DRENDO-1510 file (C-alpha; in Angstrom, 1 decimal, always signed):
<recs>
REC; n; res; u; v; w
REC; 1; MET; +0.1; +0.0; -0.2 .
REC; 2; LEU; +2.6; +2.6; +1.0 .
REC; 3; LYS; +5.2; +2.0; -2.0 .
REC; 4; TYR; +1.8; +2.1; -4.4 .
REC; 5; ILE; +1.4; +5.6; -3.0 .
REC; 6; GLY; +5.0; +6.3; -2.8 .
REC; 7; THR; +5.0; +5.3; -6.5 .
REC; 8; ARG; +2.1; +7.7; -7.7 .
REC; 9; LEU; +3.2; +10.6; -5.6 .
REC; 10; LEU; +6.5; +10.3; -7.4 .
REC; 11; ASP; +4.7; +10.0; -10.6 .
REC; 12; ALA; +3.0; +13.0; -10.0 .
REC; 13; VAL; +6.1; +15.0; -9.4 .
REC; 14; PRO; +6.7; +15.5; -13.2 .
REC; 15; THR; +3.2; +15.8; -14.0 .
REC; 16; VAL; +3.1; +18.8; -11.9 .
REC; 17; LEU; +6.0; +20.3; -13.7 .
REC; 18; PHE; +4.8; +19.8; -16.8 .
REC; 19; VAL; +1.4; +21.2; -16.0 .
REC; 20; ILE; +3.5; +24.3; -14.8 .
REC; 21; THR; +6.0; +24.8; -17.7 .
REC; 22; LEU; +3.0; +24.4; -19.8 .
REC; 23; VAL; +1.0; +27.3; -17.8 .
REC; 24; PHE; +4.3; +29.4; -18.3 .
REC; 25; ILE; +4.1; +28.7; -21.9 .
REC; 26; SER; +0.9; +29.3; -23.0 .
REC; 27; LEU; +0.4; +32.7; -21.0 .
REC; 28; ARG; +3.7; +33.7; -23.2 .
REC; 29; LEU; +2.4; +32.5; -26.4 .
REC; 30; LEU; -0.8; +34.6; -26.0 .
REC; 31; PRO; -1.4; +37.3; -28.5 .
REC; 32; GLY; -0.1; +41.3; -27.7 .
REC; 33; ASP; +2.1; +42.8; -25.2 .
REC; 34; PRO; +0.8; +42.1; -21.9 .
REC; 35; ALA; +2.0; +45.3; -20.5 .
REC; 36; GLU; +0.2; +47.3; -23.4 .
REC; 37; VAL; -2.6; +45.2; -22.7 .
REC; 38; ALA; -2.9; +46.5; -19.2 .
REC; 39; LEU; -1.9; +49.8; -19.4 .
REC; 40; GLY; -3.6; +50.7; -22.6 .
REC; 41; GLU; -2.2; +51.8; -26.0 .
REC; 42; TYR; -2.2; +55.5; -24.6 .
REC; 43; ALA; +0.7; +54.6; -22.3 .
REC; 44; THR; +4.4; +55.8; -22.2 .
REC; 45; ALA; +6.9; +53.8; -23.5 .
REC; 46; GLU; +8.7; +54.6; -19.6 .
REC; 47; GLN; +5.3; +53.1; -18.0 .
REC; 48; MET; +5.4; +50.2; -19.8 .
REC; 49; ASN; +8.7; +49.1; -19.1 .
REC; 50; THR; +8.3; +49.7; -15.6 .
REC; 51; PHE; +5.3; +47.2; -15.7 .
REC; 52; ARG; +7.6; +44.7; -17.5 .
REC; 53; GLU; +10.0; +45.1; -15.3 .
REC; 54; GLN; +7.3; +44.6; -12.2 .
REC; 55; LEU; +6.5; +41.5; -13.7 .
REC; 56; GLY; +9.8; +40.1; -14.8 .
REC; 57; LEU; +9.6; +40.4; -18.1 .
REC; 58; ASN; +12.2; +42.0; -19.2 .
REC; 59; ALA; +14.5; +38.7; -18.2 .
REC; 60; PRO; +15.4; +36.5; -20.4 .
REC; 61; LEU; +13.0; +33.6; -20.9 .
REC; 62; TRP; +15.0; +31.1; -19.5 .
REC; 63; GLN; +15.6; +33.1; -16.4 .
REC; 64; GLN; +11.8; +34.2; -16.0 .
REC; 65; TYR; +11.2; +30.1; -16.4 .
REC; 66; PHE; +13.1; +29.2; -13.4 .
REC; 67; ILE; +11.5; +32.3; -11.1 .
REC; 68; PHE; +8.2; +31.4; -12.5 .
REC; 69; ILE; +9.5; +27.7; -11.1 .
REC; 70; ARG; +10.5; +29.0; -7.7 .
REC; 71; ASP; +7.6; +31.4; -7.1 .
REC; 72; VAL; +5.1; +28.7; -8.1 .
REC; 73; LEU; +6.7; +26.3; -5.4 .
REC; 74; THR; +6.8; +29.3; -2.5 .
REC; 75; PHE; +3.4; +29.8; -3.3 .
REC; 76; ASN; +4.9; +33.5; -4.4 .
REC; 77; LEU; +2.4; +34.2; -7.5 .
REC; 78; GLY; +2.9; +38.0; -7.5 .
REC; 79; ASN; +0.5; +40.9; -6.5 .
REC; 80; SER; -2.8; +41.9; -8.4 .
REC; 81; LEU; -2.2; +44.9; -10.5 .
REC; 82; GLY; -5.9; +46.0; -10.1 .
REC; 83; SER; -6.4; +45.6; -6.1 .
REC; 84; GLY; -2.7; +45.6; -5.0 .
REC; 85; ARG; -2.9; +42.6; -2.8 .
REC; 86; SER; -1.2; +39.5; -3.2 .
REC; 87; VAL; -2.4; +36.9; -5.9 .
REC; 88; ALA; -2.0; +34.1; -2.9 .
REC; 89; SER; -4.1; +36.0; -0.6 .
REC; 90; ILE; -6.6; +36.2; -3.3 .
REC; 91; MET; -6.8; +32.3; -4.0 .
REC; 92; VAL; -6.8; +31.2; -0.6 .
REC; 93; ALA; -9.8; +33.5; +0.0 .
REC; 94; ASN; -11.5; +32.1; -2.5 .
REC; 95; LEU; -10.8; +28.2; -2.9 .
REC; 96; PRO; -13.0; +26.8; -0.4 .
REC; 97; TYR; -15.9; +28.0; -2.0 .
REC; 98; THR; -14.9; +26.6; -5.2 .
REC; 99; ILE; -14.0; +23.5; -3.4 .
REC; 100; GLU; -17.6; +23.3; -1.5 .
REC; 101; LEU; -19.1; +23.9; -4.5 .
REC; 102; THR; -17.1; +20.8; -6.5 .
REC; 103; ILE; -17.5; +18.5; -3.4 .
REC; 104; ALA; -21.4; +19.4; -3.0 .
REC; 105; ALA; -22.4; +18.8; -6.7 .
REC; 106; MET; -20.3; +15.3; -6.2 .
REC; 107; ILE; -22.1; +14.5; -3.3 .
REC; 108; LEU; -25.5; +15.1; -4.9 .
REC; 109; GLY; -24.4; +13.9; -8.1 .
REC; 110; MET; -23.3; +10.6; -6.9 .
REC; 111; GLY; -26.6; +10.7; -4.8 .
REC; 112; ILE; -29.0; +10.9; -7.7 .
REC; 113; GLY; -26.7; +8.9; -10.2 .
REC; 114; ILE; -25.6; +5.9; -9.0 .
REC; 115; PRO; -29.1; +5.0; -7.4 .
REC; 116; MET; -30.8; +5.6; -10.6 .
REC; 117; GLY; -28.1; +4.0; -12.8 .
REC; 118; VAL; -28.7; +0.6; -10.0 .
REC; 119; SER; -32.5; +0.9; -10.6 .
REC; 120; ALA; -32.1; +0.8; -14.8 .
REC; 121; ALA; -29.8; -1.5; -14.6 .
REC; 122; VAL; -32.1; -4.0; -12.2 .
REC; 123; ASN; -35.1; -3.0; -14.6 .
REC; 124; ARG; -33.2; -3.2; -17.9 .
REC; 125; ASN; -35.4; -2.3; -20.7 .
REC; 126; LYS; -38.6; -1.4; -18.2 .
REC; 127; LEU; -40.0; +2.0; -16.7 .
REC; 128; PRO; -37.3; +2.7; -14.6 .
REC; 129; ASP; -34.4; +2.1; -17.5 .
REC; 130; THR; -36.7; +4.5; -19.8 .
REC; 131; GLY; -36.8; +7.1; -17.4 .
REC; 132; SER; -33.3; +6.9; -16.7 .
REC; 133; ARG; -32.8; +7.0; -20.6 .
REC; 134; VAL; -34.6; +10.5; -20.8 .
REC; 135; PHE; -32.8; +11.8; -17.5 .
REC; 136; ALA; -29.6; +11.1; -19.1 .
REC; 137; LEU; -30.6; +12.8; -22.6 .
REC; 138; LEU; -31.7; +15.9; -20.9 .
REC; 139; GLY; -28.6; +16.3; -18.5 .
REC; 140; TYR; -26.3; +15.9; -21.8 .
REC; 141; ALA; -28.5; +18.3; -23.6 .
REC; 142; ILE; -28.7; +21.1; -21.2 .
REC; 143; PRO; -25.7; +23.2; -20.8 .
REC; 144; ASP; -25.1; +23.8; -16.7 .
REC; 145; PHE; -25.3; +27.3; -17.1 .
REC; 146; TYR; -28.5; +27.5; -18.9 .
REC; 147; LEU; -30.4; +25.1; -16.1 .
REC; 148; GLY; -28.2; +27.2; -13.5 .
REC; 149; ALA; -30.3; +30.3; -15.2 .
REC; 150; MET; -34.0; +28.5; -15.4 .
REC; 151; LEU; -33.3; +27.4; -11.2 .
REC; 152; LEU; -32.2; +30.8; -10.7 .
REC; 153; ILE; -35.2; +32.4; -12.0 .
REC; 154; VAL; -37.8; +30.2; -10.7 .
REC; 155; PHE; -36.5; +28.7; -7.0 .
REC; 156; SER; -35.0; +32.2; -6.1 .
REC; 157; LEU; -36.5; +35.0; -8.2 .
REC; 158; ASN; -40.0; +33.7; -8.6 .
REC; 159; LEU; -40.6; +31.4; -5.5 .
REC; 160; GLY; -38.0; +33.6; -3.2 .
REC; 161; LEU; -36.5; +30.0; -1.7 .
REC; 162; PHE; -33.2; +30.5; -2.0 .
REC; 163; PRO; -30.7; +33.8; -2.3 .
REC; 164; ILE; -30.2; +34.8; -5.7 .
REC; 165; SER; -26.8; +36.0; -4.9 .
REC; 166; GLY; -23.5; +35.3; -2.5 .
REC; 167; ALA; -22.0; +32.7; -0.4 .
REC; 168; GLY; -23.9; +33.2; +2.8 .
REC; 169; GLY; -22.4; +33.4; +6.4 .
REC; 170; ASP; -22.9; +30.4; +8.8 .
REC; 171; PHE; -23.0; +27.2; +8.3 .
REC; 172; PHE; -26.4; +26.6; +7.5 .
REC; 173; ASP; -26.4; +30.3; +5.6 .
REC; 174; ARG; -23.9; +28.9; +3.6 .
REC; 175; MET; -25.5; +25.2; +2.9 .
REC; 176; HIS; -28.8; +27.3; +1.7 .
REC; 177; HIS; -26.8; +29.4; -0.8 .
REC; 178; LEU; -25.0; +26.4; -2.0 .
REC; 179; PHE; -27.8; +24.3; -2.9 .
REC; 180; LEU; -29.1; +25.5; -5.9 .
REC; 181; PRO; -25.4; +26.2; -7.9 .
REC; 182; ALA; -24.5; +22.6; -6.6 .
REC; 183; LEU; -28.0; +20.9; -7.4 .
REC; 184; THR; -27.4; +22.6; -11.1 .
REC; 185; LEU; -23.8; +20.8; -11.7 .
REC; 186; ALA; -25.1; +17.6; -9.9 .
REC; 187; VAL; -27.8; +17.0; -12.4 .
REC; 188; VAL; -25.5; +17.9; -15.4 .
REC; 189; LYS; -23.4; +15.4; -13.8 .
REC; 190; SER; -25.9; +12.9; -12.4 .
REC; 191; SER; -26.8; +12.0; -15.8 .
REC; 192; PHE; -23.5; +10.7; -16.6 .
REC; 193; ILE; -23.2; +8.8; -13.4 .
REC; 194; SER; -26.2; +6.9; -14.2 .
REC; 195; ARG; -25.5; +5.6; -17.3 .
REC; 196; LEU; -22.1; +4.9; -16.3 .
REC; 197; THR; -23.2; +2.6; -13.2 .
REC; 198; ARG; -26.0; +0.9; -15.2 .
REC; 199; ALA; -23.5; -0.1; -17.8 .
REC; 200; SER; -20.7; -1.3; -15.4 .
REC; 201; LEU; -23.6; -3.2; -13.2 .
REC; 202; LEU; -25.2; -4.8; -16.2 .
REC; 203; GLU; -21.4; -5.8; -17.0 .
REC; 204; ALA; -20.7; -7.0; -13.5 .
REC; 205; LEU; -23.9; -8.8; -13.4 .
REC; 206; ASN; -23.4; -11.1; -16.2 .
REC; 207; LYS; -20.4; -12.4; -15.0 .
REC; 208; ASP; -20.2; -16.0; -13.4 .
REC; 209; PHE; -19.5; -15.3; -9.7 .
REC; 210; VAL; -22.9; -13.4; -9.9 .
REC; 211; ARG; -25.0; -16.6; -11.4 .
REC; 212; THR; -23.5; -18.6; -8.9 .
REC; 213; ALA; -24.4; -16.8; -6.0 .
REC; 214; ARG; -27.5; -16.5; -7.4 .
REC; 215; ALA; -27.6; -20.6; -7.8 .
REC; 216; LYS; -26.7; -20.8; -3.9 .
REC; 217; GLY; -29.7; -18.7; -3.1 .
REC; 218; ALA; -28.1; -15.4; -2.3 .
REC; 219; LYS; -30.7; -12.6; -1.5 .
REC; 220; GLU; -31.1; -10.3; -4.8 .
REC; 221; SER; -30.4; -7.5; -3.2 .
REC; 222; ARG; -27.0; -9.1; -1.6 .
REC; 223; VAL; -26.1; -10.4; -5.0 .
REC; 224; ILE; -26.4; -7.0; -6.7 .
REC; 225; TYR; -25.1; -4.7; -4.2 .
REC; 226; LEU; -22.5; -6.8; -2.4 .
REC; 227; HIS; -21.4; -9.1; -5.6 .
REC; 228; GLY; -22.7; -6.7; -8.8 .
REC; 229; LEU; -22.0; -3.2; -7.7 .
REC; 230; ARG; -18.8; -3.8; -5.9 .
REC; 231; ASN; -17.0; -5.2; -8.8 .
REC; 232; ALA; -18.2; -2.6; -10.9 .
REC; 233; LEU; -16.9; +0.0; -8.7 .
REC; 234; LEU; -13.8; +0.3; -10.9 .
REC; 235; PRO; -15.1; +1.4; -13.8 .
REC; 236; ILE; -17.7; +3.6; -12.0 .
REC; 237; THR; -14.5; +5.4; -9.7 .
REC; 238; THR; -12.9; +6.5; -12.7 .
REC; 239; GLY; -16.0; +8.0; -14.2 .
REC; 240; LEU; -16.3; +9.7; -11.3 .
REC; 241; GLY; -12.5; +11.4; -11.3 .
REC; 242; LEU; -13.5; +12.1; -15.0 .
REC; 243; SER; -16.7; +13.7; -13.7 .
REC; 244; THR; -15.1; +15.8; -10.9 .
REC; 245; LEU; -12.6; +17.7; -13.4 .
REC; 246; ALA; -15.7; +18.6; -15.6 .
REC; 247; THR; -17.6; +19.3; -12.2 .
REC; 248; LEU; -14.7; +21.9; -11.4 .
REC; 249; SER; -14.4; +23.5; -14.6 .
REC; 250; GLY; -17.9; +24.0; -14.6 .
REC; 251; SER; -18.1; +25.7; -11.5 .
REC; 252; VAL; -16.5; +28.9; -13.7 .
REC; 253; ALA; -19.7; +29.2; -15.2 .
REC; 254; ILE; -22.0; +28.4; -12.4 .
REC; 255; GLU; -19.9; +30.9; -10.2 .
REC; 256; LEU; -21.0; +33.7; -12.6 .
REC; 257; VAL; -24.5; +32.6; -12.6 .
REC; 258; PHE; -25.1; +32.7; -9.3 .
REC; 259; ASN; -22.7; +36.0; -8.4 .
REC; 260; ARG; -20.6; +33.3; -5.9 .
REC; 261; PRO; -17.0; +34.0; -5.1 .
REC; 262; GLY; -14.8; +31.0; -6.1 .
REC; 263; VAL; -11.5; +31.0; -8.0 .
REC; 264; GLY; -13.6; +30.6; -11.2 .
REC; 265; SER; -14.9; +34.1; -10.8 .
REC; 266; VAL; -11.3; +35.8; -10.0 .
REC; 267; LEU; -10.1; +34.4; -13.1 .
REC; 268; ILE; -13.0; +35.4; -15.6 .
REC; 269; ASN; -12.8; +38.8; -13.6 .
REC; 270; ALA; -9.1; +38.7; -14.1 .
REC; 271; ILE; -9.1; +37.7; -17.2 .
REC; 272; THR; -11.7; +40.7; -18.2 .
REC; 273; GLU; -9.1; +43.0; -16.0 .
REC; 274; ARG; -6.0; +42.0; -17.8 .
REC; 275; ASP; -4.7; +41.1; -14.5 .
REC; 276; TYR; -1.8; +39.3; -15.8 .
REC; 277; PRO; -0.6; +38.1; -12.4 .
REC; 278; VAL; -4.2; +36.6; -11.0 .
REC; 279; ILE; -4.8; +35.7; -14.5 .
REC; 280; GLN; -1.7; +33.4; -14.1 .
REC; 281; GLY; -2.5; +32.4; -10.4 .
REC; 282; GLY; -5.7; +31.2; -11.7 .
REC; 283; VAL; -5.0; +28.6; -13.9 .
REC; 284; VAL; -1.9; +27.5; -12.2 .
REC; 285; VAL; -4.1; +26.5; -9.3 .
REC; 286; PHE; -6.4; +24.8; -11.5 .
REC; 287; ALA; -4.4; +22.9; -13.1 .
REC; 288; THR; -2.6; +21.8; -9.6 .
REC; 289; PHE; -5.9; +20.5; -8.7 .
REC; 290; VAL; -6.8; +18.9; -11.9 .
REC; 291; VAL; -3.5; +16.4; -11.0 .
REC; 292; ILE; -4.3; +16.2; -7.4 .
REC; 293; ILE; -7.8; +14.8; -8.5 .
REC; 294; ASN; -5.7; +12.4; -10.6 .
REC; 295; LEU; -3.8; +11.5; -8.1 .
REC; 296; LEU; -6.4; +10.7; -6.0 .
REC; 297; ILE; -8.4; +8.5; -8.6 .
REC; 298; ASP; -5.2; +6.3; -8.6 .
REC; 299; LEU; -5.1; +6.0; -4.8 .
REC; 300; ALA; -8.8; +5.3; -4.5 .
REC; 301; TYR; -8.7; +2.4; -6.8 .
REC; 302; VAL; -6.8; +0.4; -3.7 .
REC; 303; ALA; -9.5; +0.8; -1.5 .
REC; 304; VAL; -12.2; +0.3; -4.4 .
REC; 305; ASP; -10.6; -3.0; -5.9 .
REC; 306; PRO; -7.5; -4.8; -3.8 .
REC; 307; ARG; -6.5; -6.4; -7.1 .
REC; 308; VAL; -5.2; -3.4; -8.6 .
REC; 309; ARG; -1.3; -3.8; -8.6 .
REC; 310; MET; +0.7; -1.5; -6.3 .
REC; 311; SER; +3.7; -1.7; -8.0 .
</recs>
């Protein structure tokens, strides 16, 4: 177990380095001069040179790269050009909102999708299966930002059941503000989870060990959940990991629709205001989260299926 975890942690190191390098290159390949974009075309040459000096853009590219690596590893991402606050403090202040939205959406998505997928598999080609297909089709077809806007209009503006914007104060107030945004993402993700659960469970239920369990007189519920669903968890775990990544990226649009704080909102505002250090910091945070989630997926395989090789 420890060897497996150590191997995956070591594998994550070059991945993180590659992601950081990709962020560095992509930001410097963007068209236009960052100084001119940030200060405007009427800025003087002295002002632009001072701006480039502050961001270290006058240094050779290889030197900028090593400075960038050092700053990322020490979480020194510079200061916002708009507010003057450190980018690290901005990310730390907004990151919990994005994390709680992603986690809440995945919990709701699994709570909806997995039981629906099990019901569809057990009742194959019957009404629950048909209903699951229709739900999945609608979930795939409706963009999350559109669904969020509809839920906001109906439940917040018309019925007044949920807040229109913000993230709340105490725990219960935050959960009240969180429910609609999380439900928006959950409905879309549960469509994918339900179809994946159905396919994986149907495949597992056709295995010889399931037929043997039934021949021995095991209860159908035990056959479905202990023998079937347990052995279908490996592909489901992979799908949940991919769905989590999609939920993380989808949180950007949802934060804007519901006017919630979060890294996504900060990043979009920074792009609008051409706040170069904040853009850079936001992309690094999102990219790092992708690596962390992939690492957690690898580690989850061991808990889900002990047959996974620990090498």
